[in-house]
C-alpha positions in Angstrom: 153.8 171.2 63.1 152.5 168.8 61.3 148.6 167.7 61.5 148.3 165.4 64.3 150.2 167.2 67.1 147.7 167.6 69.6 144.3 165.9 70.8 141.5 167.6 72.3 139.1 167.3 75.5 136.0 169.2 76.2 133.2 169.3 78.8 130.4 171.3 78.0 128.6 172.9 81.8 125.6 175.3 82.0 127.6 177.8 82.7 131.3 177.4 81.4 132.6 174.7 78.6 135.9 173.7 79.1 139.1 172.8 76.7 142.1 171.1 77.5 144.5 170.6 75.2 147.6 168.1 74.7 150.9 167.9 72.7 150.9 164.2 71.9 155.1 164.2 72.5 153.9 165.7 76.2 155.8 168.9 75.3 152.7 170.7 76.2 149.1 171.0 77.5 146.6 174.3 77.5 143.4 175.1 79.5 141.0 177.7 77.9 136.9 178.6 79.4 134.6 179.8 77.2 130.7 180.4 78.2 128.5 178.1 77.2 125.7 178.5 74.8 123.0 176.6 76.3 120.0 177.6 73.5 123.1 176.1 70.7 126.1 174.0 73.0 127.7 173.1 70.1 128.3 177.1 69.2 130.4 177.3 72.2 132.6 174.1 71.2 133.2 175.6 68.2 134.2 179.3 69.4 136.4 177.6 72.1 138.4 175.8 69.3 138.9 178.7 68.0 140.1 181.0 70.7 142.1 178.1 72.0 143.7 177.3 69.2 144.4 181.1 68.4 145.8 181.5 71.6 148.8 178.9 70.9 149.6 180.2 67.8 148.2 177.0 65.2 144.9 176.3 64.1 142.4 173.0 64.3 143.5 171.0 61.7 146.6 170.4 64.4 144.3 168.1 66.6 143.7 164.7 65.6 142.1 163.2 68.2 139.1 164.7 69.7 136.5 163.8 72.8 134.4 165.3 74.4 132.2 164.7 77.6 128.5 166.6 78.1 125.1 166.8 79.7 122.6 167.1 76.7 121.1 164.0 77.5 121.2 163.9 80.9 119.4 167.6 81.1 117.2 166.6 78.4 115.4 164.3 81.5 115.9 166.3 84.1 114.5 169.1 83.0 111.4 167.1 80.8 112.1 168.5 77.5 112.5 165.3 75.5 111.0 164.1 72.7 107.6 162.3 72.3 108.0 158.6 72.0 106.0 155.3 71.6 106.6 152.5 74.0 105.9 148.8 72.4 105.3 146.5 74.7 104.0 142.6 74.9 100.6 142.2 75.6 99.8 142.8 79.7 102.4 144.5 79.9 100.9 148.6 79.0 101.9 149.9 82.9 104.9 148.8 83.2 106.2 151.5 83.2 103.7 153.2 86.0 103.9 150.3 87.8 107.8 150.2 88.1 108.9 148.6 90.9 106.1 148.8 93.0 108.1 151.7 95.5 107.4 155.3 96.4 110.3 157.8 96.4 109.3 158.5 100.3 107.9 155.5 102.0 107.1 157.9 104.7 104.8 160.2 102.9 101.1 158.5 102.6 100.7 161.3 99.7 104.2 160.5 97.8 102.6 160.9 93.8 104.7 158.5 91.7 106.9 160.0 88.9 105.3 161.2 85.8 106.8 158.8 83.1 108.7 159.8 80.0 105.9 158.0 77.6 102.3 159.1 78.1 99.9 156.2 78.7 98.2 157.0 75.3 101.9 156.2 73.7 101.8 152.9 75.2 101.3 150.0 72.9 100.4 146.5 73.7 101.5 143.8 70.6 100.1 140.1 71.8 103.3 138.7 71.4 106.9 137.8 73.1 110.4 138.5 72.4 111.5 134.8 72.8 108.7 133.9 70.6 109.6 130.8 68.5 107.8 132.4 65.3 109.6 135.4 64.9 106.9 137.1 62.1 105.0 136.4 64.7 103.3 140.4 65.6 103.7 142.1 62.3 100.5 142.7 61.6 99.6 144.2 64.8 103.4 145.9 64.3 102.2 148.1 61.2 98.4 148.8 62.9 100.6 150.7 65.6 103.0 152.2 63.2 99.7 153.6 61.3 98.2 155.4 64.4 101.1 156.7 65.8 100.3 160.5 66.2 102.3 162.9 63.8 104.4 164.3 66.8 105.8 160.9 67.6 109.4 161.5 66.8 110.7 158.7 68.4 110.0 154.7 69.3 111.4 152.3 72.2 110.7 148.3 72.0 110.8 146.3 74.7 109.3 142.7 74.4 109.0 140.1 77.1 111.3 137.5 77.2 113.8 139.5 74.7 116.8 139.1 77.0 117.1 135.7 75.8 116.5 136.4 72.2 116.4 139.2 70.0 115.1 137.2 66.9 111.2 139.0 67.4 113.1 142.5 68.4 115.1 142.9 65.3 112.4 141.5 63.0 109.7 144.4 64.5 113.1 147.0 64.1 113.7 146.3 60.5 109.5 146.5 59.8 109.6 150.1 61.6 112.0 151.6 59.6 110.5 149.9 56.3 107.5 151.5 56.9 108.4 154.7 59.2 112.3 155.9 58.5 111.7 158.7 59.6 111.3 157.5 63.5 114.3 157.0 65.9 114.2 153.5 67.1 115.6 152.3 70.7 115.3 148.2 71.2 115.5 146.8 74.5 117.6 143.6 73.5 120.2 146.1 71.8 120.8 148.5 74.4 121.3 146.1 77.7 119.8 142.8 77.6 119.1 141.8 81.2 116.4 139.8 82.8 115.2 142.7 84.7 111.7 143.4 82.6 110.7 147.2 83.9 114.8 148.3 83.8 114.8 147.2 80.1 111.9 149.2 79.5 113.3 152.2 81.6 116.3 152.2 79.3 114.5 151.7 76.4 112.3 154.5 77.0 115.4 156.9 78.4 117.1 156.1 74.7 114.0 157.1 72.9 113.2 160.3 74.9 116.5 162.0 74.0 117.5 160.2 71.0 116.2 162.9 68.6 118.1 165.5 70.9 121.5 164.3 71.0 121.5 163.5 67.4 120.7 166.7 66.5 123.1 168.0 68.8 125.8 165.7 67.0 125.2 166.6 63.7 125.0 170.5 64.5 128.6 169.9 66.3 130.3 168.2 63.5 128.6 171.0 61.2 129.8 173.5 63.3 133.7 172.4 64.6 133.9 171.7 60.4 133.1 175.3 60.0 136.5 176.8 62.3 139.0 173.8 60.6 138.3 170.4 62.6 139.1 167.4 60.6 138.8 164.6 62.9 136.1 162.3 63.9 134.1 163.2 66.6 134.5 161.3 69.7 132.0 161.4 72.9 132.4 159.8 76.6 130.4 157.5 78.4 129.0 157.1 81.5 131.0 154.5 82.6 134.2 156.4 81.7 135.1 155.1 78.3 134.9 156.7 74.7 132.7 155.6 71.5 131.7 157.4 68.4 129.5 160.0 67.3 127.2 157.7 65.5 127.2 155.4 68.7 125.9 158.4 70.8 123.6 159.3 68.4 122.0 155.7 68.3 122.7 155.0 71.7 123.1 158.4 74.0 121.3 156.3 77.0 125.2 155.1 76.9 126.4 159.1 77.7 123.8 159.9 80.6 126.2 160.2 83.0 129.2 161.2 80.5 130.2 164.5 81.7 130.9 163.7 85.8 132.1 160.3 85.2 134.9 161.7 82.4 136.1 163.8 85.7 137.0 160.5 88.0 138.8 159.0 85.3 141.2 162.2 84.8 141.3 162.4 88.5 142.6 158.6 88.9 144.6 159.1 86.3 146.4 162.6 87.5 146.4 160.7 91.2 148.5 157.7 89.6 151.0 160.0 88.7 151.4 161.2 92.3 151.5 157.5 93.4 147.7 157.5 95.0 145.6 154.5 94.5 142.9 154.9 96.4 140.9 158.3 96.9 137.4 159.9 96.9 136.7 162.4 94.5 134.9 165.9 95.1 133.7 167.9 92.4 131.8 171.0 93.2 130.5 173.2 90.3 127.4 175.3 90.4 124.6 173.5 90.9 126.1 170.1 93.1 128.6 168.6 94.7 129.7 165.2 92.6 131.8 162.2 95.2 133.1 158.9 93.4 135.7 156.5 94.5 138.7 155.3 93.3 140.1 151.6 94.2 143.7 150.6 93.1 143.8 153.3 90.2 140.9 153.0 88.5 137.0 153.8 89.3 134.8 152.0 91.2 131.4 151.1 89.2 127.9 150.8 89.9 125.3 148.9 88.2 122.1 150.7 89.9 122.4 154.9 89.0 119.6 156.9 88.2 118.8 159.5 85.8 116.1 161.6 88.1 113.6 158.9 88.2 114.3 156.4 86.6 117.0 153.4 86.8 120.4 153.1 84.8 121.0 149.3 84.8 124.2 149.6 82.5 127.6 149.9 84.4 128.4 153.2 85.0 131.6 155.2 87.1 129.2 155.4 90.4 128.9 159.3 90.9 126.6 160.7 94.1 125.9 164.5 93.9 124.5 166.3 96.6 123.0 170.1 96.3 126.2 171.6 97.8 127.5 173.6 94.6 128.4 177.3 94.4 125.2 178.6 93.4 123.4 176.7 96.2 121.0 178.7 98.2 120.9 179.8 102.1 117.3 179.5 103.4 115.3 179.3 107.0 112.8 176.6 107.3 109.4 177.2 108.5 111.2 176.5 112.4 113.8 179.3 111.6 116.7 176.7 110.9 119.5 177.8 108.7 119.6 174.7 105.6 121.4 175.4 102.4 119.9 173.9 98.9 118.8 171.6 97.0 117.8 175.1 95.3 120.9 176.9 92.7 120.9 180.3 91.8 122.7 178.6 88.6 124.5 180.8 86.2 121.3 183.0 85.7 120.7 184.9 87.7 123.5 183.0 89.8 124.8 184.4 93.3 124.0 187.8 94.9 127.8 188.4 94.2 127.2 188.2 90.5 125.5 191.5 90.4 122.9 189.8 87.7 120.4 190.0 89.8 120.8 187.3 92.4 119.9 188.4 95.8 120.0 185.3 98.0 122.9 184.3 100.1 124.7 181.0 98.6 128.5 179.3 99.3 129.9 181.4 97.0 128.3 184.5 98.6 129.8 183.3 102.0 133.5 182.0 100.1 133.8 185.8 99.5 132.2 187.5 102.8 135.1 184.6 104.2 137.8 185.7 102.3 138.3 182.6 100.3 138.2 183.9 96.8 139.4 187.5 95.4 137.0 189.5 93.4 138.7 190.2 90.8 140.2 187.4 90.0 137.5 184.7 89.9 137.3 182.8 87.3 140.5 184.1 85.6 139.1 187.7 85.9 136.5 187.1 83.4 133.5 187.8 86.1 134.3 190.5 88.4 132.4 189.6 91.5 130.9 192.8 93.9 131.9 191.8 97.4 128.8 194.5 98.3 126.1 192.2 97.2 127.6 189.4 98.9 128.1 191.0 102.3 124.2 192.6 102.0 122.6 188.6 101.4 125.3 187.3 103.6 124.1 190.2 106.4 120.2 189.5 106.2 121.4 185.5 107.5 123.5 187.2 109.9 120.3 189.2 111.0 118.2 185.9 112.1 121.2 184.1 113.1 122.2 187.2 115.8 126.2 186.8 114.4 128.3 189.0 112.3 128.2 188.7 108.5 131.5 186.6 108.2 129.7 184.0 111.3 126.8 183.9 109.2 129.3 182.9 105.9 131.1 180.5 108.1 127.0 178.6 109.0 126.7 178.3 105.6 130.2 176.6 104.8 129.4 175.1 107.5 126.3 173.3 106.1 127.8 172.7 102.9 130.5 170.5 104.6 127.6 168.7 106.4 125.6 168.2 103.8 128.7 166.2 101.4 129.5 164.5 105.0 125.9 163.1 104.9 126.7 161.7 101.3 130.9 160.3 101.0 130.3 158.8 105.1 127.7 156.2 103.7 129.3 156.2 99.9 132.2 154.7 101.7 130.8 152.8 104.9 128.3 150.8 102.7 131.6 149.3 101.1 133.4 149.2 104.5 135.9 151.6 103.5 138.0 154.1 106.1 138.1 157.3 105.2 141.3 157.9 106.7 142.8 155.5 104.5 142.0 157.9 100.9 143.4 160.9 99.8 141.2 163.7 98.5 141.4 164.8 94.9 139.4 168.2 94.6 138.5 170.0 91.4 136.0 171.5 89.6 135.8 175.1 90.0 135.0 175.3 94.1 136.7 171.6 94.8 140.3 172.8 96.1 138.0 176.1 98.3 136.2 173.6 100.2 138.8 170.5 100.4 140.1 171.4 103.7 137.0 172.1 105.0 135.9 168.3 104.2 138.8 166.7 105.0 139.0 168.4 109.1 135.4 167.3 109.3 135.3 163.8 107.4 139.1 162.8 109.0 140.9 162.6 105.8 145.0 163.7 105.9 145.9 164.0 102.6 144.3 166.2 100.0 145.4 166.2 96.1 144.5 169.2 93.7 145.5 168.8 90.2 147.4 171.6 88.2 144.4 172.3 86.4 141.2 171.3 88.8 138.3 173.3 86.9 138.8 171.5 83.2 139.4 167.9 85.4 136.4 166.7 83.6 137.9 168.1 80.1 141.0 166.1 80.6 139.5 163.0 81.8 137.3 163.1 78.5 141.0 163.3 76.7 142.7 160.4 77.7 139.9 157.9 78.4 139.9 154.6 77.1 137.2 152.2 74.8 134.6 150.6 76.7 132.1 147.9 75.8 129.9 146.4 77.9 128.1 143.1 78.0 125.9 140.7 79.3 124.1 137.6 79.3 121.0 136.4 81.6 121.1 132.7 82.8 119.2 132.3 86.2 119.9 129.3 87.7 121.5 127.5 90.1 125.3 126.7 89.6 124.6 123.3 90.1 122.6 122.9 86.9 125.2 124.6 83.9 128.0 123.2 82.7 131.1 124.6 81.8 131.2 124.5 78.2 128.1 127.0 78.6 129.6 128.9 80.6 133.2 129.2 78.7 130.1 129.6 75.2 128.8 132.7 76.8 132.3 134.5 78.1 133.0 133.8 74.5 129.9 135.2 72.9 130.2 138.2 74.6 134.2 138.6 74.2 133.6 138.5 70.3 131.1 140.6 70.4 132.9 143.3 72.1 136.1 142.9 70.0 133.4 143.0 67.1 132.4 146.4 68.4 136.2 147.8 68.7 137.0 146.8 64.9 133.9 148.9 64.0 135.1 152.1 65.9 138.7 151.2 64.7 140.0 153.6 67.1 143.7 153.6 68.2 144.7 151.5 70.7 147.5 149.7 72.1 145.7 146.6 73.6 143.0 144.5 74.1 141.7 144.0 77.4 139.0 141.9 79.1 137.5 141.7 82.1 135.2 138.7 83.2 132.6 138.7 86.1 129.3 137.4 87.4 126.3 138.2 89.1 125.3 135.4 91.7 123.6 134.8 95.0 122.7 132.6 97.1 119.2 130.3 96.5 116.7 132.4 97.9 118.2 135.9 98.0 116.9 138.7 96.3 119.9 140.4 95.0 123.0 139.5 93.9 126.8 140.1 93.9 128.9 141.3 91.1 131.9 138.9 91.5 134.9 140.1 89.6 137.1 137.2 88.0 140.6 137.2 88.0 142.2 138.9 85.0 144.6 136.2 84.5 142.3 133.3 84.5 142.9 131.1 81.6 139.6 130.0 79.5 139.5 126.6 81.0 138.5 127.1 84.7 135.6 129.4 83.8 133.8 126.1 85.8 130.6 126.2 88.0 133.2 125.2 90.5 135.2 128.2 90.4 132.4 131.0 90.1 131.0 129.4 93.2 134.5 129.4 95.2 134.7 133.5 94.1 131.6 133.9 95.1 131.9 132.7 98.5 135.4 134.7 98.6 133.3 137.9 98.0 130.6 137.5 100.1 133.1 137.1 102.7 135.0 139.8 102.3 131.3 142.0 102.0 129.3 140.3 104.5 132.0 138.3 106.7 129.3 135.6 106.6 129.4 133.4 103.9 128.4 129.7 103.5 130.1 127.5 101.9 127.5 124.6 102.0 125.0 126.4 100.3 123.8 126.3 96.7 124.6 129.3 94.5 122.1 130.7 92.0 124.0 132.6 88.8 122.1 135.3 87.6 124.0 137.1 85.0 127.4 136.7 83.2 128.9 140.1 82.4 132.3 140.8 80.1 133.8 143.8 79.4 135.7 144.9 76.9 138.8 147.8 77.1 140.6 149.3 74.5 143.5 151.0 76.1 144.4 154.1 74.6 147.7 155.4 74.1 148.1 158.0 77.2 149.4 161.4 76.2 152.3 162.5 78.9 151.6 165.5 80.9 154.3 168.0 80.1 156.8 168.1 82.9 156.4 170.8 86.3 158.9 173.3 86.5 161.7 172.9 88.9 163.1 175.9 91.1 166.4 177.2 90.2 169.0 177.6 92.9 168.6 180.3 95.1 165.3 180.9 94.2 162.2 181.2 96.6 158.5 180.8 96.3 157.3 184.4 97.0 154.0 185.4 98.1 152.2 188.5 96.0 150.5 189.4 99.4 148.0 188.9 101.7 144.3 189.1 102.9 142.2 188.0 106.0 140.1 184.7 105.7 137.7 183.4 108.4 137.7 179.8 109.6 137.5 178.3 113.3 135.2 181.0 114.3 138.4 182.9 114.1 140.2 185.2 111.7 143.3 184.4 110.0 146.3 185.9 108.3 146.7 183.9 105.3 149.5 184.4 102.5 148.6 184.5 98.9 150.5 182.8 96.3 149.9 182.1 92.6 149.6 178.4 91.3 152.0 179.0 88.4 154.8 180.9 90.6 154.6 177.1 92.1 157.4 174.7 91.2 158.0 171.1 92.1 159.3 170.7 96.5 157.7 173.8 97.0 156.1 173.5 100.0 153.3 176.1 101.4 152.6 176.5 105.0 148.5 177.1 105.7 146.5 179.3 106.3 147.5 180.5 103.0 145.6 181.0 99.7 146.6 179.6 96.6 145.3 181.4 93.2 145.0 179.9 90.1 142.5 180.8 86.5 140.4 178.1 87.6 140.1 177.7 90.6 141.4 178.9 94.3 143.1 176.4 96.5 142.5 177.3 100.6 144.9 175.7 102.5 143.8 175.9 106.8 146.0 176.3 109.3 147.1 172.8 110.2 147.7 172.0 106.7 150.9 172.5 104.3 150.7 172.1 100.6 154.0 170.7 98.8 154.1 170.3 94.7 155.2 166.5 93.7 157.0 166.3 90.1 153.7 166.0 89.0 152.7 169.2 89.4 149.8 168.0 91.8 149.5 170.0 95.1 149.6 167.2 97.9 147.6 168.8 101.4 148.9 167.0 104.2 147.6 167.4 108.0 150.0 167.5 110.5 148.8 164.8 113.1 
């Protein structure tokens, strides 16, 4: 083999680090899992690369492209272990993080406390200057005083000045001064990160970036060192929350763009493998140890959101719309003061983990319920790398059964029904608010437990088809491997469309597009083509919320007129709310541009076909409990399944990274793409 034979995708999770290795010619696909090393995440990556390349008889030098998803920045925020940072704002704006949007998380709780801000009030400094000040040198003297007064343990500085969405001149001048006076400080400017009109959201994004920048920078530096030590020679790429890719240096400067890197990669990978089976509209189900994550795919593309939250803080940049609930494999079953059985959001995590792990955990979890219900083989969990203790699971679930006055199997089913109900309470509102009917969608199940729970959820929600990819447990790593380069830009205008001329609109779109193309050139990626997606945030005059209207991809620049934007808005509003008003004035809030650099996609290896006269043979059977009764389920190995094979439930299909449970009423079919399609009898 010559250099550059493979491309590698990696996803770093709390329990396992997943690796997906694809041959560029589509001849082979390899997956691998190693235990994560939370104290030094880059070490698990290096270990995994060594082990994986050794297992395929190659070396890290053969890898020509390396990209990975991670939750380093996300976990730093959720666990509140980021760096101490300072925030510089315009005079009179010092309480912006505390005031926020004047809303409490729980409006029905009179004693509800506001979330603690990431920047302490003593580290917020006011300077008598606005971001759109006509004199760029204004406030420099006051800035010097702030820099002189910073505490010695402040590592990072965020700058968010009033009006900086209109002009970045003052913030740029401040940034130059900080680099001159204090080159040791990490720096985040609101106008550089996301120049949208909403002041609090810009301050939040700037603070988030400053909070995690030192941690992310150290992680990337360590990863480069550790991977070079094992022989990896290619440049490091990291996935973004929008499902795209950016260089390691960009990730160090703007880690806020990578907050939802891992979950977004999974949705990108799911959309890719689903398209191979002709599935364009789907709901993704990614069940890990702590949560069950959902997202929507429309016409083979992930659905995006601009109102995501990281813990208590808004992220207004476009992200793959992922919604999580506390119904993962480690979610703990418990009784409230009224004796009602509840599930999560508390999780046993990886340490001590579910009772069946034998690491000190004693409380019943979803994984323990799977084991008691017969869904998983204790000797084959995680490819046999973790032998589960059935007696521990039985003891934990038995305590639940005693409170319910039921059998241990009935208690296990009760836990699983609670998990299903929690997921249903997330998936139905997510689809209803978009006017979508679940019965018209396919459920794509991945993650360690997604395929195990998929039939239970599909039965409850009314979904008639489930797709299980060839390697569900490493879907996020695969998504990282095939992700495109993607950049989002915004320009806030906020005025009635009638007051705008065609030239202004066209010039803004052209400037944003040029900025995106320049970013692509700086990254210097290998791409097949560049795609430009234009959109606009608009609303009727007097409305408080706007609608993001995507413009046709084939529209000529000369057609970008106020009249065309207004027409597109009325049409979109009618589709969403069935109540447009063609006579009402339309207000333009912002213009948006998405620049996509489409990477060449590696072909997945073809699934093996069955030889004439061969049949798929069960490797045994065991009892599973479902629907209040015991069923005899045949057991199959995923590696034995060939294109065209049919498996009628009840059945269990085992593989290295997950177990697929096919309940009675479902039939599994393996298509030519290697995906399992589970269809429910009508």
